[in-house]
N, CA, C, O and CB atoms as a CASP TS submission, in Angstrom:
PFRMAT TS
TARGET T0000
AUTHOR 0000-0000-0000
METHOD Language model
MODEL 1
PARENT N/A
ATOM      1  N   MET     1     -53.995  29.290 -49.659  1.00  0.00           N
ATOM      2  CA  MET     1     -55.004  29.112 -48.985  1.00  0.00           C
ATOM      3  C   MET     1     -54.436  28.284 -47.692  1.00  0.00           C
ATOM      4  O   MET     1     -53.388  27.639 -47.651  1.00  0.00           O
ATOM      5  CB  MET     1     -56.076  28.475 -49.846  1.00  0.00           C
ATOM      6  N   SER     2     -55.373  28.464 -46.672  1.00  0.00           N
ATOM      7  CA  SER     2     -55.127  28.216 -45.040  1.00  0.00           C
ATOM      8  C   SER     2     -55.192  26.805 -45.157  1.00  0.00           C
ATOM      9  O   SER     2     -55.474  26.190 -46.186  1.00  0.00           O
ATOM     10  CB  SER     2     -56.310  28.884 -43.838  1.00  0.00           C
ATOM     11  N   LYS     3     -54.884  26.267 -43.916  1.00  0.00           N
ATOM     12  CA  LYS     3     -54.844  24.727 -43.493  1.00  0.00           C
ATOM     13  C   LYS     3     -56.430  24.272 -43.362  1.00  0.00           C
ATOM     14  O   LYS     3     -57.340  25.094 -43.255  1.00  0.00           O
ATOM     15  CB  LYS     3     -53.958  24.492 -41.890  1.00  0.00           C
ATOM     16  N   LEU     4     -56.612  22.910 -43.386  1.00  0.00           N
ATOM     17  CA  LEU     4     -57.674  22.512 -43.213  1.00  0.00           C
ATOM     18  C   LEU     4     -57.738  22.052 -41.645  1.00  0.00           C
ATOM     19  O   LEU     4     -56.719  21.752 -41.024  1.00  0.00           O
ATOM     20  CB  LEU     4     -57.925  21.572 -44.231  1.00  0.00           C
ATOM     21  N   LYS     5     -58.746  22.035 -41.205  1.00  0.00           N
ATOM     22  CA  LYS     5     -58.367  21.560 -39.773  1.00  0.00           C
ATOM     23  C   LYS     5     -59.759  20.334 -39.359  1.00  0.00           C
ATOM     24  O   LYS     5     -60.988  20.404 -39.362  1.00  0.00           O
ATOM     25  CB  LYS     5     -58.308  23.207 -38.528  1.00  0.00           C
ATOM     26  N   THR     6     -59.018  19.553 -39.121  1.00  0.00           N
ATOM     27  CA  THR     6     -59.831  18.462 -38.266  1.00  0.00           C
ATOM     28  C   THR     6     -60.812  18.879 -37.177  1.00  0.00           C
ATOM     29  O   THR     6     -60.599  19.659 -36.249  1.00  0.00           O
ATOM     30  CB  THR     6     -58.862  17.590 -37.548  1.00  0.00           C
ATOM     31  N   HIS     7     -62.161  18.070 -37.528  1.00  0.00           N
ATOM     32  CA  HIS     7     -62.931  18.906 -36.614  1.00  0.00           C
ATOM     33  C   HIS     7     -62.652  18.029 -35.045  1.00  0.00           C
ATOM     34  O   HIS     7     -62.833  16.812 -35.005  1.00  0.00           O
ATOM     35  CB  HIS     7     -64.750  19.003 -37.202  1.00  0.00           C
ATOM     36  N   LYS     8     -62.305  18.629 -34.093  1.00  0.00           N
ATOM     37  CA  LYS     8     -61.594  18.322 -32.857  1.00  0.00           C
ATOM     38  C   LYS     8     -62.867  17.132 -31.884  1.00  0.00           C
ATOM     39  O   LYS     8     -62.611  16.201 -31.121  1.00  0.00           O
ATOM     40  CB  LYS     8     -61.184  20.110 -31.961  1.00  0.00           C
ATOM     41  N   GLY     9     -64.417  17.774 -32.411  1.00  0.00           N
ATOM     42  CA  GLY     9     -65.540  17.077 -31.838  1.00  0.00           C
ATOM     43  C   GLY     9     -65.811  15.622 -32.036  1.00  0.00           C
ATOM     44  O   GLY     9     -66.105  14.697 -31.278  1.00  0.00           O
ATOM     45  N   ALA    10     -65.577  15.761 -33.532  1.00  0.00           N
ATOM     46  CA  ALA    10     -65.397  14.039 -34.449  1.00  0.00           C
ATOM     47  C   ALA    10     -64.017  13.128 -34.091  1.00  0.00           C
ATOM     48  O   ALA    10     -63.983  11.899 -34.034  1.00  0.00           O
ATOM     49  CB  ALA    10     -65.195  14.329 -36.453  1.00  0.00           C
ATOM     50  N   ALA    11     -63.170  13.826 -33.920  1.00  0.00           N
ATOM     51  CA  ALA    11     -62.213  13.349 -33.897  1.00  0.00           C
ATOM     52  C   ALA    11     -62.027  12.791 -32.688  1.00  0.00           C
ATOM     53  O   ALA    11     -61.143  11.935 -32.726  1.00  0.00           O
ATOM     54  CB  ALA    11     -61.442  14.052 -34.279  1.00  0.00           C
ATOM     55  N   LYS    12     -62.700  12.999 -31.229  1.00  0.00           N
ATOM     56  CA  LYS    12     -62.718  12.015 -30.055  1.00  0.00           C
ATOM     57  C   LYS    12     -63.901  11.407 -30.085  1.00  0.00           C
ATOM     58  O   LYS    12     -64.095  10.514 -29.260  1.00  0.00           O
ATOM     59  CB  LYS    12     -62.523  12.595 -28.701  1.00  0.00           C
ATOM     60  N   ARG    13     -64.764  11.692 -30.870  1.00  0.00           N
ATOM     61  CA  ARG    13     -65.905  10.276 -31.075  1.00  0.00           C
ATOM     62  C   ARG    13     -65.643   9.195 -32.158  1.00  0.00           C
ATOM     63  O   ARG    13     -66.189   8.091 -32.143  1.00  0.00           O
ATOM     64  CB  ARG    13     -67.460  10.808 -31.541  1.00  0.00           C
ATOM     65  N   PHE    14     -64.776   9.603 -33.082  1.00  0.00           N
ATOM     66  CA  PHE    14     -64.657   8.517 -34.120  1.00  0.00           C
ATOM     67  C   PHE    14     -62.919   7.770 -34.340  1.00  0.00           C
ATOM     68  O   PHE    14     -61.916   8.474 -34.222  1.00  0.00           O
ATOM     69  CB  PHE    14     -65.216   9.340 -35.639  1.00  0.00           C
ATOM     70  N   LYS    15     -62.888   7.075 -34.492  1.00  0.00           N
ATOM     71  CA  LYS    15     -61.311   6.522 -35.119  1.00  0.00           C
ATOM     72  C   LYS    15     -61.786   5.955 -36.731  1.00  0.00           C
ATOM     73  O   LYS    15     -62.917   5.742 -37.169  1.00  0.00           O
ATOM     74  CB  LYS    15     -60.472   4.858 -33.928  1.00  0.00           C
ATOM     75  N   GLN    16     -60.489   5.817 -37.370  1.00  0.00           N
ATOM     76  CA  GLN    16     -60.337   5.551 -38.890  1.00  0.00           C
ATOM     77  C   GLN    16     -59.539   4.091 -38.784  1.00  0.00           C
ATOM     78  O   GLN    16     -58.348   3.892 -38.545  1.00  0.00           O
ATOM     79  CB  GLN    16     -59.374   6.905 -39.805  1.00  0.00           C
ATOM     80  N   THR    17     -60.309   3.409 -38.972  1.00  0.00           N
ATOM     81  CA  THR    17     -59.882   1.899 -39.135  1.00  0.00           C
ATOM     82  C   THR    17     -59.566   1.088 -40.545  1.00  0.00           C
ATOM     83  O   THR    17     -60.244   1.350 -41.539  1.00  0.00           O
ATOM     84  CB  THR    17     -60.974   1.159 -38.542  1.00  0.00           C
ATOM     85  N   ALA    18     -59.071   0.620 -40.571  1.00  0.00           N
ATOM     86  CA  ALA    18     -59.294   0.190 -42.124  1.00  0.00           C
ATOM     87  C   ALA    18     -60.378  -0.880 -42.947  1.00  0.00           C
ATOM     88  O   ALA    18     -60.377  -1.344 -44.087  1.00  0.00           O
ATOM     89  CB  ALA    18     -58.073  -0.351 -42.427  1.00  0.00           C
ATOM     90  N   GLY    19     -61.239  -1.013 -41.843  1.00  0.00           N
ATOM     91  CA  GLY    19     -62.586  -1.617 -41.925  1.00  0.00           C
ATOM     92  C   GLY    19     -64.019  -0.644 -42.532  1.00  0.00           C
ATOM     93  O   GLY    19     -65.095  -0.934 -43.054  1.00  0.00           O
ATOM     94  N   GLY    20     -63.292   0.691 -42.104  1.00  0.00           N
ATOM     95  CA  GLY    20     -64.227   1.747 -41.767  1.00  0.00           C
ATOM     96  C   GLY    20     -63.937   2.914 -40.866  1.00  0.00           C
ATOM     97  O   GLY    20     -62.880   3.517 -41.053  1.00  0.00           O
ATOM     98  N   ILE    21     -65.021   3.435 -39.591  1.00  0.00           N
ATOM     99  CA  ILE    21     -64.730   4.559 -39.172  1.00  0.00           C
ATOM    100  C   ILE    21     -65.495   3.665 -37.753  1.00  0.00           C
ATOM    101  O   ILE    21     -66.658   3.261 -37.770  1.00  0.00           O
ATOM    102  CB  ILE    21     -65.300   6.109 -40.050  1.00  0.00           C
ATOM    103  N   LYS    22     -64.819   3.543 -36.934  1.00  0.00           N
ATOM    104  CA  LYS    22     -65.309   2.719 -35.243  1.00  0.00           C
ATOM    105  C   LYS    22     -66.250   4.051 -34.999  1.00  0.00           C
ATOM    106  O   LYS    22     -66.130   4.996 -35.778  1.00  0.00           O
ATOM    107  CB  LYS    22     -63.648   2.389 -33.582  1.00  0.00           C
ATOM    108  N   ALA    23     -67.323   4.124 -33.750  1.00  0.00           N
ATOM    109  CA  ALA    23     -67.658   4.207 -33.157  1.00  0.00           C
ATOM    110  C   ALA    23     -68.218   3.945 -31.663  1.00  0.00           C
ATOM    111  O   ALA    23     -68.524   2.759 -31.549  1.00  0.00           O
ATOM    112  CB  ALA    23     -67.709   4.298 -33.707  1.00  0.00           C
ATOM    113  N   ARG    24     -68.464   4.747 -30.386  1.00  0.00           N
ATOM    114  CA  ARG    24     -68.799   4.339 -29.393  1.00  0.00           C
ATOM    115  C   ARG    24     -70.203   4.291 -29.434  1.00  0.00           C
ATOM    116  O   ARG    24     -70.911   5.080 -30.060  1.00  0.00           O
ATOM    117  CB  ARG    24     -68.268   4.955 -28.482  1.00  0.00           C
ATOM    118  N   ARG    25     -70.651   3.188 -28.637  1.00  0.00           N
ATOM    119  CA  ARG    25     -71.810   2.847 -28.299  1.00  0.00           C
ATOM    120  C   ARG    25     -72.832   4.150 -27.576  1.00  0.00           C
ATOM    121  O   ARG    25     -72.292   4.865 -26.731  1.00  0.00           O
ATOM    122  CB  ARG    25     -71.515   1.660 -27.414  1.00  0.00           C
ATOM    123  N   ALA    26     -73.914   4.341 -27.851  1.00  0.00           N
ATOM    124  CA  ALA    26     -74.687   5.415 -27.480  1.00  0.00           C
ATOM    125  C   ALA    26     -75.212   5.184 -25.609  1.00  0.00           C
ATOM    126  O   ALA    26     -74.463   4.357 -25.088  1.00  0.00           O
ATOM    127  CB  ALA    26     -76.064   5.420 -28.714  1.00  0.00           C
ATOM    128  N   ASN    27     -75.738   5.455 -25.119  1.00  0.00           N
ATOM    129  CA  ASN    27     -76.513   5.576 -23.970  1.00  0.00           C
ATOM    130  C   ASN    27     -75.533   5.034 -22.752  1.00  0.00           C
ATOM    131  O   ASN    27     -76.073   4.525 -21.769  1.00  0.00           O
ATOM    132  CB  ASN    27     -77.933   4.732 -24.152  1.00  0.00           C
ATOM    133  N   ARG    28     -73.998   5.150 -22.821  1.00  0.00           N
ATOM    134  CA  ARG    28     -73.532   4.614 -21.820  1.00  0.00           C
ATOM    135  C   ARG    28     -72.844   5.527 -20.552  1.00  0.00           C
ATOM    136  O   ARG    28     -72.268   5.049 -19.575  1.00  0.00           O
ATOM    137  CB  ARG    28     -72.712   3.759 -22.399  1.00  0.00           C
ATOM    138  N   SER    29     -72.996   6.520 -20.749  1.00  0.00           N
ATOM    139  CA  SER    29     -72.136   7.736 -19.853  1.00  0.00           C
ATOM    140  C   SER    29     -73.072   8.011 -18.307  1.00  0.00           C
ATOM    141  O   SER    29     -72.503   8.150 -17.225  1.00  0.00           O
ATOM    142  CB  SER    29     -72.092   9.542 -20.980  1.00  0.00           C
ATOM    143  N   HIS    30     -74.356   8.046 -18.456  1.00  0.00           N
ATOM    144  CA  HIS    30     -74.602   7.951 -17.013  1.00  0.00           C
ATOM    145  C   HIS    30     -76.181   7.690 -16.658  1.00  0.00           C
ATOM    146  O   HIS    30     -76.894   7.206 -17.538  1.00  0.00           O
ATOM    147  CB  HIS    30     -74.087   9.315 -16.335  1.00  0.00           C
ATOM    148  N   ILE    31     -76.720   8.003 -15.400  1.00  0.00           N
ATOM    149  CA  ILE    31     -77.867   7.089 -15.226  1.00  0.00           C
ATOM    150  C   ILE    31     -78.724   6.133 -15.692  1.00  0.00           C
ATOM    151  O   ILE    31     -79.874   6.088 -16.130  1.00  0.00           O
ATOM    152  CB  ILE    31     -78.398   7.484 -15.058  1.00  0.00           C
ATOM    153  N   LEU    32     -77.266   4.916 -15.326  1.00  0.00           N
ATOM    154  CA  LEU    32     -78.060   3.604 -15.529  1.00  0.00           C
ATOM    155  C   LEU    32     -78.361   3.303 -14.462  1.00  0.00           C
ATOM    156  O   LEU    32     -78.620   2.102 -14.533  1.00  0.00           O
ATOM    157  CB  LEU    32     -77.498   2.493 -16.131  1.00  0.00           C
ATOM    158  N   THR    33     -78.456   3.532 -13.782  1.00  0.00           N
ATOM    159  CA  THR    33     -79.108   3.062 -12.458  1.00  0.00           C
ATOM    160  C   THR    33     -80.758   2.263 -12.521  1.00  0.00           C
ATOM    161  O   THR    33     -81.271   1.315 -11.927  1.00  0.00           O
ATOM    162  CB  THR    33     -79.220   4.523 -11.523  1.00  0.00           C
ATOM    163  N   LYS    34     -81.250   3.332 -13.687  1.00  0.00           N
ATOM    164  CA  LYS    34     -82.788   2.893 -13.637  1.00  0.00           C
ATOM    165  C   LYS    34     -82.649   2.120 -14.931  1.00  0.00           C
ATOM    166  O   LYS    34     -83.696   2.033 -15.573  1.00  0.00           O
ATOM    167  CB  LYS    34     -84.090   4.217 -13.637  1.00  0.00           C
ATOM    168  N   ARG    35     -81.721   1.618 -15.379  1.00  0.00           N
ATOM    169  CA  ARG    35     -81.896   0.727 -16.210  1.00  0.00           C
ATOM    170  C   ARG    35     -81.935  -0.890 -16.097  1.00  0.00           C
ATOM    171  O   ARG    35     -81.432  -1.521 -15.168  1.00  0.00           O
ATOM    172  CB  ARG    35     -81.132   1.065 -16.887  1.00  0.00           C
ATOM    173  N   LYS    36     -82.361  -1.237 -16.785  1.00  0.00           N
ATOM    174  CA  LYS    36     -82.712  -3.007 -16.718  1.00  0.00           C
ATOM    175  C   LYS    36     -81.207  -3.374 -16.655  1.00  0.00           C
ATOM    176  O   LYS    36     -80.324  -2.604 -17.033  1.00  0.00           O
ATOM    177  CB  LYS    36     -83.675  -3.886 -18.340  1.00  0.00           C
ATOM    178  N   THR    37     -80.907  -5.051 -15.968  1.00  0.00           N
ATOM    179  CA  THR    37     -79.429  -5.501 -15.827  1.00  0.00           C
ATOM    180  C   THR    37     -79.021  -5.716 -17.461  1.00  0.00           C
ATOM    181  O   THR    37     -77.977  -5.362 -18.007  1.00  0.00           O
ATOM    182  CB  THR    37     -79.255  -7.081 -14.784  1.00  0.00           C
ATOM    183  N   ASP    38     -80.144  -6.388 -18.043  1.00  0.00           N
ATOM    184  CA  ASP    38     -80.465  -6.958 -19.083  1.00  0.00           C
ATOM    185  C   ASP    38     -79.293  -5.532 -20.481  1.00  0.00           C
ATOM    186  O   ASP    38     -78.235  -5.545 -21.111  1.00  0.00           O
ATOM    187  CB  ASP    38     -82.608  -7.081 -19.040  1.00  0.00           C
ATOM    188  N   ALA    39     -80.726  -4.383 -20.176  1.00  0.00           N
ATOM    189  CA  ALA    39     -80.095  -3.386 -20.770  1.00  0.00           C
ATOM    190  C   ALA    39     -78.911  -3.067 -21.079  1.00  0.00           C
ATOM    191  O   ALA    39     -78.295  -2.862 -22.125  1.00  0.00           O
ATOM    192  CB  ALA    39     -80.308  -2.696 -20.370  1.00  0.00           C
ATOM    193  N   LYS    40     -78.621  -3.056 -19.623  1.00  0.00           N
ATOM    194  CA  LYS    40     -76.971  -2.399 -19.366  1.00  0.00           C
ATOM    195  C   LYS    40     -75.738  -3.739 -20.494  1.00  0.00           C
ATOM    196  O   LYS    40     -74.759  -3.390 -21.152  1.00  0.00           O
ATOM    197  CB  LYS    40     -76.470  -2.570 -16.851  1.00  0.00           C
ATOM    198  N   ARG    41     -76.191  -4.961 -20.367  1.00  0.00           N
ATOM    199  CA  ARG    41     -75.255  -5.630 -20.419  1.00  0.00           C
ATOM    200  C   ARG    41     -75.485  -6.018 -22.163  1.00  0.00           C
ATOM    201  O   ARG    41     -74.595  -6.597 -22.786  1.00  0.00           O
ATOM    202  CB  ARG    41     -75.268  -6.757 -19.204  1.00  0.00           C
ATOM    203  N   ARG    42     -76.804  -5.604 -22.814  1.00  0.00           N
ATOM    204  CA  ARG    42     -76.691  -5.334 -24.395  1.00  0.00           C
ATOM    205  C   ARG    42     -75.693  -4.103 -24.984  1.00  0.00           C
ATOM    206  O   ARG    42     -75.307  -4.020 -26.150  1.00  0.00           O
ATOM    207  CB  ARG    42     -78.206  -4.966 -24.898  1.00  0.00           C
ATOM    208  N   LEU    43     -75.372  -3.170 -23.887  1.00  0.00           N
ATOM    209  CA  LEU    43     -75.019  -1.899 -24.276  1.00  0.00           C
ATOM    210  C   LEU    43     -73.572  -2.204 -23.974  1.00  0.00           C
ATOM    211  O   LEU    43     -72.919  -1.197 -24.248  1.00  0.00           O
ATOM    212  CB  LEU    43     -75.754  -0.623 -23.527  1.00  0.00           C
ATOM    213  N   ARG    44     -72.763  -3.221 -23.502  1.00  0.00           N
ATOM    214  CA  ARG    44     -71.451  -3.623 -23.270  1.00  0.00           C
ATOM    215  C   ARG    44     -70.649  -3.690 -24.628  1.00  0.00           C
ATOM    216  O   ARG    44     -69.481  -3.372 -24.852  1.00  0.00           O
ATOM    217  CB  ARG    44     -71.468  -4.962 -22.541  1.00  0.00           C
ATOM    218  N   THR    45     -71.636  -4.206 -25.483  1.00  0.00           N
ATOM    219  CA  THR    45     -70.691  -4.668 -26.704  1.00  0.00           C
ATOM    220  C   THR    45     -70.141  -3.229 -27.446  1.00  0.00           C
ATOM    221  O   THR    45     -70.490  -2.091 -27.135  1.00  0.00           O
ATOM    222  CB  THR    45     -71.676  -5.726 -27.938  1.00  0.00           C
ATOM    223  N   GLU    46     -69.576  -3.458 -28.076  1.00  0.00           N
ATOM    224  CA  GLU    46     -68.559  -2.390 -28.601  1.00  0.00           C
ATOM    225  C   GLU    46     -69.755  -2.038 -29.733  1.00  0.00           C
ATOM    226  O   GLU    46     -70.511  -2.749 -30.395  1.00  0.00           O
ATOM    227  CB  GLU    46     -66.738  -3.010 -29.239  1.00  0.00           C
ATOM    228  N   GLY    47     -69.507  -0.308 -29.602  1.00  0.00           N
ATOM    229  CA  GLY    47     -70.090   0.027 -30.922  1.00  0.00           C
ATOM    230  C   GLY    47     -70.337  -0.200 -32.283  1.00  0.00           C
ATOM    231  O   GLY    47     -71.372   0.028 -32.909  1.00  0.00           O
ATOM    232  N   GLY    48     -69.076  -0.762 -32.749  1.00  0.00           N
ATOM    233  CA  GLY    48     -69.000  -1.121 -33.956  1.00  0.00           C
ATOM    234  C   GLY    48     -68.439   0.244 -35.227  1.00  0.00           C
ATOM    235  O   GLY    48     -67.770   1.260 -35.036  1.00  0.00           O
ATOM    236  N   LEU    49     -68.942  -0.206 -36.249  1.00  0.00           N
ATOM    237  CA  LEU    49     -68.362   0.588 -36.953  1.00  0.00           C
ATOM    238  C   LEU    49     -69.561   1.196 -37.589  1.00  0.00           C
ATOM    239  O   LEU    49     -70.592   0.530 -37.683  1.00  0.00           O
ATOM    240  CB  LEU    49     -67.338   0.003 -37.769  1.00  0.00           C
ATOM    241  N   LEU    50     -69.482   2.691 -38.133  1.00  0.00           N
ATOM    242  CA  LEU    50     -70.872   3.690 -38.399  1.00  0.00           C
ATOM    243  C   LEU    50     -71.130   2.844 -39.593  1.00  0.00           C
ATOM    244  O   LEU    50     -70.314   2.114 -40.156  1.00  0.00           O
ATOM    245  CB  LEU    50     -70.695   5.642 -38.741  1.00  0.00           C
ATOM    246  N   ALA    51     -72.819   3.111 -40.011  1.00  0.00           N
ATOM    247  CA  ALA    51     -73.508   2.729 -41.015  1.00  0.00           C
ATOM    248  C   ALA    51     -72.945   3.533 -42.474  1.00  0.00           C
ATOM    249  O   ALA    51     -72.226   4.531 -42.522  1.00  0.00           O
ATOM    250  CB  ALA    51     -75.000   2.993 -40.598  1.00  0.00           C
ATOM    251  N   LYS    52     -73.354   2.978 -43.288  1.00  0.00           N
ATOM    252  CA  LYS    52     -72.930   3.189 -44.536  1.00  0.00           C
ATOM    253  C   LYS    52     -73.338   4.791 -44.955  1.00  0.00           C
ATOM    254  O   LYS    52     -72.519   5.442 -45.604  1.00  0.00           O
ATOM    255  CB  LYS    52     -73.582   2.042 -45.464  1.00  0.00           C
ATOM    256  N   SER    53     -74.185   5.185 -44.695  1.00  0.00           N
ATOM    257  CA  SER    53     -74.834   6.184 -44.676  1.00  0.00           C
ATOM    258  C   SER    53     -74.094   7.601 -43.730  1.00  0.00           C
ATOM    259  O   SER    53     -74.383   8.778 -43.947  1.00  0.00           O
ATOM    260  CB  SER    53     -76.138   5.619 -44.211  1.00  0.00           C
ATOM    261  N   ASP    54     -73.110   7.123 -42.680  1.00  0.00           N
ATOM    262  CA  ASP    54     -72.960   8.226 -42.041  1.00  0.00           C
ATOM    263  C   ASP    54     -71.281   8.300 -42.461  1.00  0.00           C
ATOM    264  O   ASP    54     -70.596   8.981 -41.698  1.00  0.00           O
ATOM    265  CB  ASP    54     -73.486   8.150 -40.378  1.00  0.00           C
ATOM    266  N   VAL    55     -70.745   7.800 -43.347  1.00  0.00           N
ATOM    267  CA  VAL    55     -69.365   7.281 -43.472  1.00  0.00           C
ATOM    268  C   VAL    55     -68.651   8.377 -44.273  1.00  0.00           C
ATOM    269  O   VAL    55     -67.431   8.478 -44.400  1.00  0.00           O
ATOM    270  CB  VAL    55     -69.289   5.800 -44.208  1.00  0.00           C
ATOM    271  N   ARG    56     -69.651   9.240 -44.830  1.00  0.00           N
ATOM    272  CA  ARG    56     -69.072  10.506 -45.328  1.00  0.00           C
ATOM    273  C   ARG    56     -69.019  11.206 -45.090  1.00  0.00           C
ATOM    274  O   ARG    56     -68.050  11.806 -45.554  1.00  0.00           O
ATOM    275  CB  ARG    56     -69.151  10.943 -45.935  1.00  0.00           C
ATOM    276  N   ALA    57     -69.772  11.870 -44.284  1.00  0.00           N
ATOM    277  CA  ALA    57     -70.335  12.925 -42.967  1.00  0.00           C
ATOM    278  C   ALA    57     -69.257  12.747 -42.060  1.00  0.00           C
ATOM    279  O   ALA    57     -68.596  13.783 -41.993  1.00  0.00           O
ATOM    280  CB  ALA    57     -71.932  12.495 -42.105  1.00  0.00           C
ATOM    281  N   ALA    58     -68.880  11.958 -41.432  1.00  0.00           N
ATOM    282  CA  ALA    58     -67.631  11.353 -40.321  1.00  0.00           C
ATOM    283  C   ALA    58     -66.359  11.376 -41.266  1.00  0.00           C
ATOM    284  O   ALA    58     -65.497  12.104 -40.774  1.00  0.00           O
ATOM    285  CB  ALA    58     -67.927   9.485 -39.645  1.00  0.00           C
ATOM    286  N   THR    59     -66.053  10.928 -42.215  1.00  0.00           N
ATOM    287  CA  THR    59     -64.879  11.492 -42.879  1.00  0.00           C
ATOM    288  C   THR    59     -64.387  12.482 -43.562  1.00  0.00           C
ATOM    289  O   THR    59     -63.208  12.569 -43.904  1.00  0.00           O
ATOM    290  CB  THR    59     -64.637  10.999 -43.402  1.00  0.00           C
ATOM    291  N   ARG    60     -65.534  13.533 -43.872  1.00  0.00           N
ATOM    292  CA  ARG    60     -65.577  14.929 -43.736  1.00  0.00           C
ATOM    293  C   ARG    60     -64.585  15.624 -42.281  1.00  0.00           C
ATOM    294  O   ARG    60     -63.431  16.043 -42.198  1.00  0.00           O
ATOM    295  CB  ARG    60     -67.265  15.231 -43.622  1.00  0.00           C
ATOM    296  N   LEU    61     -65.552  15.497 -41.426  1.00  0.00           N
ATOM    297  CA  LEU    61     -64.878  15.551 -40.611  1.00  0.00           C
ATOM    298  C   LEU    61     -63.690  15.524 -40.068  1.00  0.00           C
ATOM    299  O   LEU    61     -63.185  16.434 -39.410  1.00  0.00           O
ATOM    300  CB  LEU    61     -65.167  15.246 -40.395  1.00  0.00           C
ATOM    301  N   LEU    62     -63.133  14.306 -40.373  1.00  0.00           N
ATOM    302  CA  LEU    62     -62.105  14.134 -39.729  1.00  0.00           C
ATOM    303  C   LEU    62     -61.015  14.405 -40.554  1.00  0.00           C
ATOM    304  O   LEU    62     -59.982  14.872 -40.074  1.00  0.00           O
ATOM    305  CB  LEU    62     -62.091  12.987 -39.189  1.00  0.00           C
ATOM    306  N   ARG    63     -61.146  14.132 -41.902  1.00  0.00           N
ATOM    307  CA  ARG    63     -59.824  15.077 -42.637  1.00  0.00           C
ATOM    308  C   ARG    63     -60.111  16.770 -42.606  1.00  0.00           C
ATOM    309  O   ARG    63     -59.399  17.558 -43.229  1.00  0.00           O
ATOM    310  CB  ARG    63     -59.660  14.600 -44.534  1.00  0.00           C
ATOM    311  N   GLY    64     -61.014  17.089 -41.960  1.00  0.00           N
ATOM    312  CA  GLY    64     -60.708  18.692 -42.241  1.00  0.00           C
ATOM    313  C   GLY    64     -61.277  19.321 -43.737  1.00  0.00           C
ATOM    314  O   GLY    64     -61.243  20.538 -43.914  1.00  0.00           O
ATOM    315  N   SER    65     -61.825  18.358 -44.843  1.00  0.00           N
ATOM    316  CA  SER    65     -62.677  19.060 -45.690  1.00  0.00           C
ATOM    317  C   SER    65     -63.910  19.279 -45.833  1.00  0.00           C
ATOM    318  O   SER    65     -64.307  19.994 -46.753  1.00  0.00           O
ATOM    319  CB  SER    65     -62.543  18.804 -46.489  1.00  0.00           C
TER
END
């Protein structure tokens, strides 16, 4: 049987930690000039851990199974 490969798109977006799977916050990449300052400030906080319902799918992508 061939090797199982990690999903490279997922590997760039998620990081496995002891507490769960960490992800970036969305909507922070571009076109921020039209957003209010308060909205941008709220987006500065860390993305945090994935929701419990998403962990299984992300784990499968990262493990390659």
